C-alpha positions as CSV (number, residue, x, y, z in Angstrom):
1,M,0.0,0.0,0.0
2,N,1.2,3.5,-0.8
3,K,2.4,5.2,2.3
4,K,0.4,8.3,1.5
5,Y,-2.8,6.4,1.6
6,F,-1.7,4.5,4.7
7,Y,-1.2,7.8,6.6
8,L,-4.6,9.0,5.3
9,L,-6.2,6.0,6.9
10,L,-4.6,6.9,10.2
11,L,-5.6,10.6,10.0
12,P,-9.2,10.2,11.5
13,C,-7.8,8.3,14.5
14,F,-5.0,10.8,14.9
15,L,-7.5,13.7,14.8
16,F,-9.8,12.0,17.3
17,L,-7.0,11.5,19.8
18,L,-5.6,15.0,19.3
19,I,-9.0,16.7,19.8
20,F,-10.5,14.6,22.5
21,M,-7.4,13.5,24.5
22,V,-4.2,15.4,23.8
23,I,-5.6,18.9,23.7
24,P,-7.8,18.6,26.8
25,I,-4.8,17.1,28.8
26,L,-2.6,19.9,27.6
27,V,-5.1,22.6,28.5
28,T,-5.7,21.0,31.9
29,T,-2.0,20.7,32.6
30,L,-1.1,24.2,31.4
31,S,-3.9,25.8,33.4
32,S,-2.4,24.4,36.6
33,F,0.6,26.7,36.1
34,Y,-1.5,29.8,35.5
35,L,-3.1,31.8,38.3
36,D,-4.4,35.4,38.4
37,G,-2.8,36.2,35.0
38,R,0.7,35.0,35.9
39,I,2.7,31.8,35.7
40,T,3.3,30.3,39.1
41,L,4.1,27.1,41.0
42,E,2.2,28.3,44.1
43,G,-0.6,25.8,43.6
44,Y,1.8,22.9,43.6
45,R,3.7,24.2,46.6
46,S,0.5,24.5,48.5
47,F,-0.6,21.0,47.5
48,L,2.7,19.3,48.3
49,T,3.0,21.0,51.7
50,D,-0.6,20.3,52.8
51,H,-0.8,17.2,55.0
52,Y,-4.5,16.7,54.1
53,F,-3.8,16.6,50.3
54,L,-0.6,14.5,50.8
55,N,-2.4,11.9,52.9
56,I,-5.0,11.6,50.1
57,L,-2.3,11.2,47.4
58,F,-0.4,8.5,49.4
59,R,-3.7,6.8,50.2
60,T,-4.6,6.7,46.5
61,L,-1.1,5.3,45.5
62,R,-1.2,2.8,48.3
63,I,-4.7,1.5,47.4
64,S,-3.8,1.4,43.6
65,L,-0.5,-0.5,44.2
66,L,-2.2,-2.9,46.7
67,T,-5.0,-3.6,44.3
68,T,-2.5,-4.2,41.4
69,T,-0.5,-6.6,43.6
70,I,-3.6,-8.6,44.7
71,C,-4.8,-8.8,41.1
72,I,-1.4,-10.2,40.1
73,I,-1.4,-12.8,42.9
74,L,-5.0,-13.9,42.1
75,G,-4.9,-13.5,38.3
76,F,-1.6,-15.2,37.5
77,P,-2.5,-18.8,38.5
78,V,-6.0,-18.4,37.1
79,A,-4.7,-17.2,33.7
80,Y,-2.0,-20.0,33.7
81,Y,-4.7,-22.7,34.3
82,V,-7.1,-21.3,31.7
83,S,-4.4,-20.9,29.1
84,K,-3.7,-24.6,29.2
85,L,-7.3,-25.7,28.7
86,N,-8.8,-26.8,25.4
87,V,-10.7,-24.3,23.3
88,K,-14.2,-25.0,24.5
89,L,-13.3,-24.9,28.2
90,K,-11.1,-21.9,27.7
91,F,-14.0,-20.0,26.1
92,I,-16.3,-20.8,29.1
93,F,-13.7,-19.6,31.6
94,I,-12.9,-16.4,29.7
95,A,-16.6,-15.7,29.4
96,A,-17.0,-16.2,33.2
97,A,-14.0,-13.8,33.7
98,V,-15.5,-11.2,31.4
99,F,-19.0,-11.4,32.7
100,P,-18.5,-9.1,35.7
101,L,-17.4,-6.3,33.3
102,L,-20.9,-6.3,31.9
103,I,-22.3,-5.2,35.3
104,S,-22.2,-1.5,36.3
105,P,-19.6,-0.6,38.9
106,V,-22.4,1.1,40.8
107,V,-24.3,-2.2,41.1
108,R,-21.2,-4.0,42.2
109,S,-20.3,-1.4,44.8
110,F,-23.8,-1.5,46.2
111,S,-23.5,-5.3,46.4
112,W,-20.3,-5.0,48.4
113,M,-22.1,-2.5,50.7
114,A,-24.7,-5.2,51.4
115,I,-21.9,-7.7,52.1
116,L,-19.5,-5.6,54.2
117,G,-22.0,-3.4,56.1
118,R,-22.4,-3.7,59.9
119,E,-25.5,-5.8,59.4
120,G,-24.3,-7.2,56.2
121,I,-23.8,-10.8,55.1
122,F,-20.2,-11.1,56.3
123,N,-20.7,-9.7,59.8
124,T,-23.9,-11.8,60.2
125,L,-22.0,-14.9,59.2
126,L,-19.1,-14.2,61.6
127,K,-21.6,-13.6,64.5
128,K,-23.5,-16.8,63.8
129,I,-20.3,-18.8,63.7
130,G,-19.3,-17.2,67.1
131,I,-16.1,-15.5,65.9
132,I,-17.3,-12.0,66.9
133,N,-19.9,-10.5,69.3
134,E,-20.0,-7.0,67.8
135,P,-20.0,-6.1,64.1
136,I,-16.7,-5.2,62.6
137,Q,-16.3,-2.0,60.6
138,F,-15.5,-3.3,57.1
139,L,-17.4,-0.8,55.1
140,Y,-16.0,2.8,54.6
141,T,-12.4,1.6,55.0
142,E,-9.5,1.3,52.7
143,L,-10.0,-2.5,52.9
144,A,-13.5,-2.1,51.4
145,I,-12.1,0.1,48.6
146,V,-9.4,-2.5,47.8
147,I,-12.0,-5.3,47.7
148,G,-14.2,-3.4,45.4
149,L,-11.4,-2.4,43.1
150,V,-10.0,-6.0,42.9
151,H,-13.5,-7.2,42.0
152,L,-13.7,-4.4,39.4
153,F,-10.3,-4.9,37.7
154,L,-9.3,-8.5,38.3
155,P,-10.9,-9.6,34.9
156,L,-8.6,-7.2,33.1
157,M,-5.5,-8.8,34.6
158,I,-6.7,-12.3,33.8
159,I,-7.6,-11.5,30.2
160,A,-4.2,-9.7,29.6
161,L,-2.3,-12.6,31.0
162,I,-4.3,-15.3,29.1
163,G,-3.6,-13.4,25.8
164,V,0.1,-13.8,26.4
165,M,0.2,-17.2,28.1
166,E,-1.8,-19.1,25.5
167,N,1.0,-18.2,23.0
168,I,3.8,-19.7,25.1
169,D,5.3,-22.8,23.6
170,Y,5.0,-25.3,26.5
171,D,7.4,-27.6,24.6
172,L,10.1,-25.4,26.1
173,V,8.9,-26.3,29.6
174,K,8.9,-30.0,28.7
175,A,12.4,-29.7,27.3
176,A,13.6,-28.0,30.5
177,Q,12.1,-30.7,32.6
178,S,13.7,-33.4,30.4
179,L,17.1,-31.8,31.1
180,G,16.5,-32.0,34.9
181,A,14.7,-28.8,35.8
182,S,11.9,-29.2,38.3
183,R,8.3,-27.9,37.6
184,F,8.9,-24.9,39.8
185,T,12.3,-24.1,38.2
186,S,10.9,-24.4,34.6
187,F,8.0,-22.2,35.6
188,I,10.2,-19.5,37.1
189,K,12.8,-19.6,34.3
190,I,10.5,-20.0,31.3
191,V,6.8,-19.4,31.8
192,F,7.1,-16.4,34.1
193,P,9.6,-14.4,31.9
194,L,7.5,-15.1,28.8
195,S,4.4,-13.9,30.7
196,V,6.0,-10.5,31.7
197,P,4.5,-8.6,28.7
198,G,0.9,-9.6,29.8
199,L,1.8,-8.9,33.4
200,V,2.9,-5.4,32.5
201,V,-0.2,-4.7,30.4
202,G,-2.5,-6.0,33.1
203,S,-0.7,-4.1,35.8
204,V,-0.9,-0.9,33.9
205,L,-4.6,-1.4,33.3
206,V,-5.4,-2.2,36.9
207,F,-3.2,0.5,38.4
208,V,-4.5,3.3,36.1
209,G,-8.0,2.1,36.6
210,S,-7.6,2.0,40.4
211,L,-5.9,5.4,40.4
212,T,-8.8,7.1,38.5
213,A,-11.8,5.1,39.8
214,Y,-14.5,7.2,41.3
215,T,-17.7,5.3,41.9
216,T,-16.2,2.4,44.0
217,P,-14.1,4.6,46.3
218,Q,-17.0,7.0,46.7
219,L,-19.5,4.3,47.7
220,L,-17.2,2.0,49.7
221,G,-14.7,4.5,51.1
222,G,-17.2,7.0,52.6
223,S,-15.2,9.9,54.1
224,R,-11.9,8.3,53.1
225,R,-11.2,10.4,50.0
226,V,-8.9,9.4,47.1
227,M,-7.6,11.6,44.3
228,S,-10.6,11.0,42.1
229,T,-13.2,11.9,44.7
230,L,-11.0,14.9,45.8
231,L,-11.0,16.1,42.1
232,Y,-14.8,15.8,42.0
233,Q,-15.1,17.8,45.2
234,Q,-12.8,20.6,44.1
235,S,-14.2,20.9,40.6
236,L,-18.0,20.4,40.9
237,T,-18.7,20.9,44.6
238,L,-16.3,23.8,45.5
239,N,-16.0,25.1,41.9
240,N,-12.2,25.4,42.5
241,W,-11.0,24.5,39.0
242,Y,-7.5,25.6,39.6
243,T,-6.9,23.1,42.4
244,A,-8.8,20.5,40.3
245,S,-6.3,21.0,37.4
246,I,-3.4,20.6,39.8
247,I,-4.9,17.3,41.1
248,A,-5.5,16.1,37.6
249,T,-1.9,16.9,36.5
250,I,-0.5,15.1,39.6
251,M,-2.5,12.1,38.8
252,I,-1.2,12.1,35.2
253,V,2.4,12.5,36.3
254,A,2.0,9.8,38.9
255,T,0.6,7.4,36.3
256,F,3.5,8.0,33.9
257,I,6.0,7.5,36.7
258,I,4.5,4.2,37.9
259,I,4.2,3.0,34.3
260,G,7.9,3.8,33.8
261,I,8.9,1.9,36.9
262,M,6.8,-1.1,35.8
263,N,8.6,-1.1,32.4
264,K,12.0,-1.0,34.1
265,I,11.0,-3.9,36.3
266,A,9.7,-5.8,33.2
267,Q,13.1,-5.2,31.4
268,K,14.9,-6.7,34.4
269,L,12.6,-9.7,34.5
270,N,12.7,-10.2,30.7
271,P,15.8,-8.5,29.2
272,K,15.0,-9.9,25.7
273,G,11.6,-8.2,25.7
């Protein structure tokens, strides 16, 4: 195909991304450096020296990283098992993994409220078993937010890993075992490094999704704010768009930093790419 026509085919996609993603992000970022008709870093200085804002930032990063870690721990063995099934069973398991994505996050969050509430299913079960006498405060905690986010984003991790693992040549594993390697050694030396690309993609999807999620932290976290709920409060409740642009910019920068770190780790785990 002539390169000129090839670039013409890409033009609509390029214009869409430019108009609806690149330009809004640039406008938001640049507005965070502009206050009262002058360029200033005062907003960032105020944000980064305010303990209230810093606590929310660290809480958001902590929750996002914990959610990503749990999704890796839960998703990796599931994806490994599903990737080795025959086509029919693999389709059934992938459909089961994708099905929760078809349910609104609002509905799923309300379901967890019914489960984790003081009179919810979990507390009721613990009281009937005799483990507790008084209800435990599960709801409106960081734990509740993490549970909701894991439920929300675990399918993305599983799907990303399955897409990579099903293309691994398991004859390499058999060859390693025939040369004396144990199952664990062959898994660590062969399967895991070859799964790193899917691991990175899944981790980025889960981390970015957890960092920017609004509905689940709002419903399950209560007064425990994260960056997304703080952004909503500053922009639409307090009408403080300057601070909101600073929060949005910090979230964008934090995302790129974490993605860069993940890529560095991936290069260490799989130097050959």
